[in-house]
NUKOLZA-366971 format. One record per atom (N, C-alpha, C, CB): atom name; x, y, z; residue in one letter; residue number from 1. Coordinates in steps of 0.2 Angstrom, whole numbers. Glycine has a CB too. Example, Ala and Ser with C-alpha at 12.3 -4.5 7.8 and 13.67 -1.06 7.14 Angstrom:
2
N	66	-28	39	A	1 .
CA	62	-22	39	A	1 .
C	66	-16	39	A	1 .
CB	57	-22	45	A	1 .
N	64	-11	35	S	2 .
CA	68	-5	36	S	2 .
C	64	0	39	S	2 .
CB	70	-3	29	S	2 .
//
This chain:
106
N	25	-72	102	M	1 .
CA	28	-72	96	M	1 .
C	35	-74	95	M	1 .
CB	27	-64	94	M	1 .
N	38	-73	90	S	2 .
CA	45	-78	86	S	2 .
C	48	-72	81	S	2 .
CB	40	-86	79	S	2 .
N	54	-75	80	L	3 .
CA	61	-72	76	L	3 .
C	56	-71	71	L	3 .
CB	69	-76	75	L	3 .
N	52	-77	68	D	4 .
CA	49	-75	60	D	4 .
C	44	-70	61	D	4 .
CB	44	-82	56	D	4 .
N	39	-69	66	D	5 .
CA	34	-64	68	D	5 .
C	38	-57	69	D	5 .
CB	30	-68	75	D	5 .
N	43	-58	71	L	6 .
CA	49	-51	71	L	6 .
C	49	-46	65	L	6 .
CB	56	-53	71	L	6 .
N	52	-53	60	D	7 .
CA	54	-51	55	D	7 .
C	50	-49	50	D	7 .
CB	59	-54	53	D	7 .
N	45	-52	50	E	8 .
CA	38	-51	47	E	8 .
C	35	-43	50	E	8 .
CB	32	-58	50	E	8 .
N	35	-43	55	N	9 .
CA	33	-35	57	N	9 .
C	37	-29	55	N	9 .
CB	34	-35	66	N	9 .
N	47	-31	55	V	10 .
CA	50	-28	53	V	10 .
C	50	-23	45	V	10 .
CB	55	-32	55	V	10 .
N	47	-29	41	T	11 .
CA	46	-28	35	T	11 .
C	41	-25	33	T	11 .
CB	46	-31	31	T	11 .
N	34	-27	37	A	12 .
CA	28	-24	35	A	12 .
C	29	-16	37	A	12 .
CB	21	-27	41	A	12 .
N	32	-14	44	N	13 .
CA	33	-9	46	N	13 .
C	37	-4	39	N	13 .
CB	36	-10	53	N	13 .
N	44	-8	37	Y	14 .
CA	49	-3	32	Y	14 .
C	44	-3	26	Y	14 .
CB	57	-7	31	Y	14 .
N	40	-6	25	A	15 .
CA	37	-6	17	A	15 .
C	31	0	19	A	15 .
CB	33	-15	13	A	15 .
N	28	0	25	A	16 .
CA	22	4	27	A	16 .
C	26	12	27	A	16 .
CB	20	1	36	A	16 .
N	32	12	30	L	17 .
CA	36	20	31	L	17 .
C	35	23	24	L	17 .
CB	44	19	33	L	17 .
N	39	19	19	G	18 .
CA	39	21	12	G	18 .
C	45	27	11	G	18 .
CB	33	24	10	G	18 .
N	44	32	9	E	19 .
CA	54	36	8	E	19 .
C	50	42	13	E	19 .
CB	59	40	-4	E	19 .
N	45	46	13	E	20 .
CA	44	49	18	E	20 .
C	38	48	22	E	20 .
CB	44	55	16	E	20 .
N	39	52	29	T	21 .
CA	37	50	33	T	21 .
C	33	58	38	T	21 .
CB	43	44	37	T	21 .
N	28	59	36	T	22 .
CA	25	66	43	T	22 .
C	24	65	47	T	22 .
CB	21	70	44	T	22 .
N	26	71	52	V	23 .
CA	22	69	60	V	23 .
C	20	74	62	V	23 .
CB	27	67	66	V	23 .
N	15	75	67	D	24 .
CA	14	83	68	D	24 .
C	17	83	76	D	24 .
CB	4	85	66	D	24 .
N	20	89	76	L	25 .
CA	23	90	80	L	25 .
C	21	95	86	L	25 .
CB	27	90	78	L	25 .
N	21	92	92	D	26 .
CA	18	97	96	D	26 .
C	24	105	99	D	26 .
CB	14	92	104	D	26 .
N	18	107	101	P	27 .
CA	26	115	102	P	27 .
C	32	114	105	P	27 .
CB	25	121	107	P	27 .
N	31	110	109	E	28 .
CA	39	109	113	E	28 .
C	45	104	109	E	28 .
CB	37	104	123	E	28 .
N	41	102	106	T	29 .
CA	46	97	99	T	29 .
C	48	103	95	T	29 .
CB	41	91	93	T	29 .
N	43	106	93	R	30 .
CA	46	110	87	R	30 .
C	49	115	90	R	30 .
CB	41	112	81	R	30 .
N	49	116	96	N	31 .
CA	52	122	99	N	31 .
C	59	120	99	N	31 .
CB	49	122	107	N	31 .
N	62	114	102	E	32 .
CA	69	111	102	E	32 .
C	70	110	96	E	32 .
CB	71	106	107	E	32 .
N	66	108	89	L	33 .
CA	70	105	84	L	33 .
C	70	113	82	L	33 .
CB	65	99	78	L	33 .
N	69	118	83	A	34 .
CA	70	124	79	A	34 .
C	77	127	82	A	34 .
CB	63	129	80	A	34 .
N	77	126	89	M	35 .
CA	82	126	93	M	35 .
C	89	124	90	M	35 .
CB	80	122	97	M	35 .
N	89	116	88	L	36 .
CA	94	114	87	L	36 .
C	96	115	79	L	36 .
CB	93	108	89	L	36 .
N	90	116	75	S	37 .
CA	91	117	70	S	37 .
C	98	125	69	S	37 .
CB	83	118	67	S	37 .
N	95	130	74	A	38 .
CA	100	137	71	A	38 .
C	105	135	75	A	38 .
CB	97	145	73	A	38 .
N	105	133	81	A	39 .
CA	112	131	86	A	39 .
C	115	126	81	A	39 .
CB	110	126	94	A	39 .
N	114	122	75	M	40 .
CA	120	116	71	M	40 .
C	121	118	63	M	40 .
CB	116	107	72	M	40 .
N	113	124	63	G	41 .
CA	115	126	55	G	41 .
C	114	120	51	G	41 .
CB	122	128	54	G	41 .
N	108	115	52	T	42 .
CA	105	110	52	T	42 .
C	100	108	51	T	42 .
CB	106	108	56	T	42 .
N	99	106	44	D	43 .
CA	91	106	43	D	43 .
C	87	101	46	D	43 .
CB	89	106	36	D	43 .
N	79	105	47	T	44 .
CA	75	98	52	T	44 .
C	76	92	49	T	44 .
CB	68	97	53	T	44 .
N	76	88	43	D	45 .
CA	76	84	40	D	45 .
C	82	80	44	D	45 .
CB	76	86	34	D	45 .
N	88	83	43	E	46 .
CA	95	79	45	E	46 .
C	94	78	52	E	46 .
CB	103	84	43	E	46 .
N	93	84	55	L	47 .
CA	91	83	63	L	47 .
C	85	77	65	L	47 .
CB	89	91	66	L	47 .
N	81	77	61	L	48 .
CA	76	71	62	L	48 .
C	77	64	61	L	48 .
CB	71	71	60	L	48 .
N	83	63	56	R	49 .
CA	87	56	55	R	49 .
C	92	56	60	R	49 .
CB	90	54	48	R	49 .
N	95	62	63	R	50 .
CA	99	61	69	R	50 .
C	96	58	75	R	50 .
CB	104	67	70	R	50 .
N	93	61	74	G	51 .
CA	88	59	82	G	51 .
C	84	53	82	G	51 .
CB	81	65	83	G	51 .
N	83	50	76	V	52 .
CA	82	43	76	V	52 .
C	87	38	78	V	52 .
CB	80	42	71	V	52 .
N	91	41	74	H	53 .
CA	98	36	75	H	53 .
C	100	37	83	H	53 .
CB	105	38	68	H	53 .
N	101	42	85	A	54 .
CA	103	43	93	A	54 .
C	98	39	96	A	54 .
CB	104	52	95	A	54 .
N	91	39	97	L	55 .
CA	89	35	100	L	55 .
C	88	27	101	L	55 .
CB	86	37	100	L	55 .
N	89	25	93	F	56 .
CA	92	17	91	F	56 .
C	98	16	94	F	56 .
CB	93	16	83	F	56 .
N	100	20	94	Q	57 .
CA	108	19	97	Q	57 .
C	109	18	104	Q	57 .
CB	112	24	96	Q	57 .
N	103	23	109	Q	58 .
CA	103	23	116	Q	58 .
C	99	17	119	Q	58 .
CB	102	29	118	Q	58 .
N	96	17	114	A	59 .
CA	91	9	114	A	59 .
C	94	3	116	A	59 .
CB	87	7	108	A	59 .
N	98	4	110	V	60 .
CA	102	-4	110	V	60 .
C	108	-5	118	V	60 .
CB	109	-5	100	V	60 .
N	112	1	117	S	61 .
CA	116	1	121	S	61 .
C	112	-1	130	S	61 .
CB	120	8	120	S	61 .
N	109	3	130	S	62 .
CA	104	2	138	S	62 .
C	101	-4	138	S	62 .
CB	97	8	139	S	62 .
N	99	-7	133	G	63 .
CA	97	-15	134	G	63 .
C	90	-14	136	G	63 .
CB	101	-20	140	G	63 .
N	85	-8	134	D	64 .
CA	80	-6	131	D	64 .
C	77	-10	126	D	64 .
CB	81	-1	129	D	64 .
N	79	-9	120	L	65 .
CA	78	-13	114	L	65 .
C	78	-22	114	L	65 .
CB	84	-9	108	L	65 .
N	82	-24	119	D	66 .
CA	82	-31	121	D	66 .
C	75	-33	124	D	66 .
CB	87	-33	126	D	66 .
N	75	-28	128	F	67 .
CA	69	-29	133	F	67 .
C	63	-29	131	F	67 .
CB	69	-24	138	F	67 .
N	62	-25	127	H	68 .
CA	56	-25	123	H	68 .
C	53	-29	118	H	68 .
CB	56	-20	120	H	68 .
N	60	-31	115	L	69 .
CA	61	-37	109	L	69 .
C	58	-45	114	L	69 .
CB	72	-38	106	L	69 .
N	62	-44	119	R	70 .
CA	62	-52	123	R	70 .
C	53	-51	125	R	70 .
CB	68	-52	133	R	70 .
N	53	-46	128	T	71 .
CA	43	-45	131	T	71 .
C	38	-46	124	T	71 .
CB	40	-35	134	T	71 .
N	40	-44	116	G	72 .
CA	35	-45	114	G	72 .
C	35	-52	109	G	72 .
CB	34	-39	111	G	72 .
N	44	-52	109	Y	73 .
CA	42	-59	103	Y	73 .
C	50	-64	105	Y	73 .
CB	40	-55	92	Y	73 .
N	51	-64	112	D	74 .
CA	57	-69	115	D	74 .
C	62	-70	111	D	74 .
CB	55	-77	118	D	74 .
N	64	-63	108	V	75 .
CA	71	-62	105	V	75 .
C	74	-59	107	V	75 .
CB	73	-62	100	V	75 .
N	79	-58	108	T	76 .
CA	84	-52	107	T	76 .
C	88	-48	100	T	76 .
CB	90	-54	111	T	76 .
N	91	-44	100	Y	77 .
CA	92	-38	94	Y	77 .
C	98	-43	91	Y	77 .
CB	95	-27	98	Y	77 .
N	102	-46	98	D	78 .
CA	108	-51	93	D	78 .
C	103	-56	86	D	78 .
CB	113	-59	101	D	78 .
N	100	-59	91	E	79 .
CA	96	-65	87	E	79 .
C	95	-64	81	E	79 .
CB	89	-67	90	E	79 .
N	89	-57	83	Y	80 .
CA	86	-55	76	Y	80 .
C	91	-54	71	Y	80 .
CB	82	-49	75	Y	80 .
N	99	-52	71	L	81 .
CA	104	-50	67	L	81 .
C	105	-56	66	L	81 .
CB	110	-46	69	L	81 .
N	106	-60	68	A	82 .
CA	110	-68	68	A	82 .
C	104	-70	64	A	82 .
CB	110	-73	77	A	82 .
N	97	-70	66	G	83 .
CA	93	-74	59	G	83 .
C	92	-81	65	G	83 .
CB	100	-76	49	G	83 .
N	94	-79	69	A	84 .
CA	92	-87	74	A	84 .
C	93	-86	81	A	84 .
CB	98	-96	71	A	84 .
N	88	-89	85	T	85 .
CA	89	-89	92	T	85 .
C	96	-91	95	T	85 .
CB	84	-92	94	T	85 .
N	98	-89	101	Y	86 .
CA	103	-94	103	Y	86 .
C	102	-102	105	Y	86 .
CB	107	-90	110	Y	86 .
N	95	-104	106	E	87 .
CA	95	-112	106	E	87 .
C	97	-114	100	E	87 .
CB	87	-114	108	E	87 .
N	94	-110	96	E	88 .
CA	96	-112	87	E	88 .
C	102	-113	85	E	88 .
CB	94	-109	82	E	88 .
N	104	-108	88	M	89 .
CA	112	-109	89	M	89 .
C	118	-113	93	M	89 .
CB	114	-103	90	M	89 .
N	115	-115	96	T	90 .
CA	118	-118	102	T	90 .
C	117	-126	99	T	90 .
CB	114	-114	111	T	90 .
N	112	-128	96	G	91 .
CA	108	-133	96	G	91 .
C	106	-135	102	G	91 .
CB	111	-137	93	G	91 .
N	103	-132	105	A	92 .
CA	99	-133	112	A	92 .
C	93	-135	110	A	92 .
CB	98	-128	118	A	92 .
N	87	-132	105	D	93 .
CA	85	-135	106	D	93 .
C	82	-142	102	D	93 .
CB	83	-132	108	D	93 .
N	87	-145	100	Q	94 .
CA	87	-151	95	Q	94 .
C	86	-157	102	Q	94 .
CB	96	-153	89	Q	94 .
N	88	-156	108	Y	95 .
CA	88	-162	112	Y	95 .
C	80	-161	116	Y	95 .
CB	95	-160	118	Y	95 .
N	76	-167	117	P	96 .
CA	72	-167	121	P	96 .
C	73	-165	127	P	96 .
CB	71	-172	121	P	96 .
N	67	-165	130	E	97 .
CA	68	-163	137	E	97 .
C	68	-172	141	E	97 .
CB	61	-155	140	E	97 .
N	70	-167	147	R	98 .
CA	71	-176	152	R	98 .
C	67	-173	154	R	98 .
CB	77	-179	156	R	98 .
N	63	-181	156	D	99 .
CA	59	-183	162	D	99 .
C	63	-186	169	D	99 .
CB	55	-188	160	D	99 .
N	62	-180	172	E	100 .
CA	65	-182	180	E	100 .
C	62	-187	181	E	100 .
CB	63	-177	187	E	100 .
N	56	-192	182	D	101 .
CA	53	-196	184	D	101 .
C	58	-202	184	D	101 .
CB	47	-196	179	D	101 .
N	60	-203	175	R	102 .
CA	62	-208	173	R	102 .
C	71	-207	172	R	102 .
CB	58	-210	167	R	102 .
N	74	-202	176	R	103 .
CA	80	-200	174	R	103 .
C	84	-207	175	R	103 .
CB	83	-193	179	R	103 .
N	82	-210	181	Y	104 .
CA	86	-216	184	Y	104 .
C	86	-223	183	Y	104 .
CB	85	-216	188	Y	104 .
N	80	-222	178	N	105 .
CA	77	-230	176	N	105 .
C	81	-231	169	N	105 .
CB	67	-231	174	N	105 .
N	83	-238	173	M	106 .
CA	85	-242	167	M	106 .
C	81	-247	162	M	106 .
CB	90	-247	170	M	106 .
//
């Protein structure tokens, strides 16, 4: 897969999410969410938004997001943000492959 494939999938997923998403919560998650809501005095919608932001930031900081993007799409998050791969940005993809057998032939 490529940078274009990733961009198409992100766009499709964004559209599929819409404005609201319903999630079934298991008892442990429901208990933790209730505890956070009571302790912080914040509604559950805001806590869920914060949770997604925190998970995203942790995945970016740890390199986990880049690992999964490189595995699935052969790009990094920085390349996605730039809209081009490192090879495209540096021009490395513009040169033909060297033929090692004919390297010193004149």
